[in-house]
C-alpha positions in Angstrom: 3.1 -1.0 19.2 4.1 -4.6 18.4 2.6 -7.1 16.0 0.4 -8.5 18.7 -1.3 -5.2 19.4 -3.5 -5.4 16.3 -4.9 -8.6 14.9 -4.7 -9.3 11.1 -8.4 -8.6 10.8 -8.3 -5.3 12.7 -5.3 -4.2 10.6 -7.1 -5.1 7.4 -10.1 -3.0 8.5 -7.8 -0.1 9.3 -6.3 -0.3 5.8 -9.8 -0.4 4.3 -10.8 2.6 6.4 -7.7 4.6 5.3 -8.3 3.6 1.7 -11.9 5.0 2.0 -10.4 8.3 3.2 -8.2 8.8 0.1 -9.3 11.4 -2.4 -11.6 10.1 -5.1 -9.3 11.3 -7.9 -6.5 9.1 -6.5 -8.5 5.9 -6.4 -11.0 6.4 -9.3 -8.3 5.7 -11.8 -7.3 2.3 -10.3 -8.3 -0.5 -12.6 -7.9 -4.2 -11.9 -6.1 -3.7 -8.6 -6.6 -5.5 -5.4 -5.5 -4.4 -1.9 -4.2 -7.1 0.4 -2.6 -7.2 3.8 0.1 -9.7 4.9 2.1 -10.1 8.1 5.5 -9.7 6.5 7.3 -9.7 3.1 8.4 -13.0 1.8 11.9 -12.5 3.1 10.6 -12.1 6.6 12.1 -8.6 7.0 10.6 -5.6 8.7 12.1 -3.2 6.2 9.4 -3.2 3.6 6.1 -1.4 4.5 4.2 -2.0 1.3 4.6 -3.3 -2.3 3.1 -2.6 -5.6 3.1 -5.9 -7.5 2.1 -5.3 -11.1 2.8 -3.3 -14.3 2.5 0.5 -13.9 0.1 2.2 -16.2 3.0 4.0 -17.9 4.5 0.7 -18.9 1.5 -1.2 -20.1 1.1 -2.1 -23.7 -1.8 -4.5 -24.1 -3.8 -4.9 -20.9 -7.4 -5.9 -20.6 -9.8 -8.8 -20.1 -8.4 -11.8 -18.4 -5.4 -10.2 -16.8 -4.7 -11.1 -13.2 -5.2 -8.0 -11.0 -2.2 -6.0 -9.9 -1.7 -6.1 -6.1 -1.0 -3.5 -3.6 0.2 -5.2 -0.4 0.5 -3.6 3.0 2.6 -5.4 5.6 1.2 -5.4 9.1 4.3 -6.3 11.2 6.7 -3.7 9.6 4.0 -1.0 9.8 3.3 -1.8 13.5 7.1 -1.9 14.3 7.5 1.8 13.3 4.3 3.0 15.0 4.0 3.7 18.7 0.3 4.7 18.6 -2.8 3.9 16.6 -2.7 7.4 15.1 0.9 6.9 13.9 -0.1 3.6 12.4 -3.0 5.3 10.5 -0.6 7.9 9.2 1.9 5.3 8.1 -0.8 3.2 6.4 -2.0 6.4 4.6 1.5 7.3 3.4 2.2 3.7 2.3 -1.1 3.5 0.4 -0.4 6.8 -1.4 3.2 5.6 -2.1 2.1 2.2 -3.6 -0.8 3.8 -5.6 1.7 6.2 -7.0 3.8 3.3 -8.3 0.6 2.0 -10.0 0.4 5.3 -11.9 4.1 5.1 -12.9 5.5 7.5 -10.3 8.9 6.2 -9.1 10.6 6.5 -5.7 12.7 9.5 -6.9 9.6 11.4 -7.9 7.9 10.5 -4.7 10.8 11.8 -2.7 10.6 15.1 -4.6 6.9 15.3 -3.9 7.5 14.6 -0.2 5.9 11.1 -0.2 9.2 9.0 -0.3 
């Protein structure tokens, strides 16, 4: 698949659909987090599939009313570049969502690799 195979709106809907399929216990603990899609990371590379932009729960001291939401970003073009079918894309989006949500909960890349999600 290439970036032209799926419009930004269709990709965003696919991400929403995959988010809806995640277990409740994984998403119920998310507080003040928004999920967004972008075509590419700021540096324009295709190396980064997703990004957690915020302060992990395990590193928060004072957090509450008035804080800007954390963001979990999924990048359309990099995810499309590693997927040859729609099913592969769904799988990659699922893994990327789990990976970035794990960062929100304070699980680092090393722990994710040990758990098989890295």
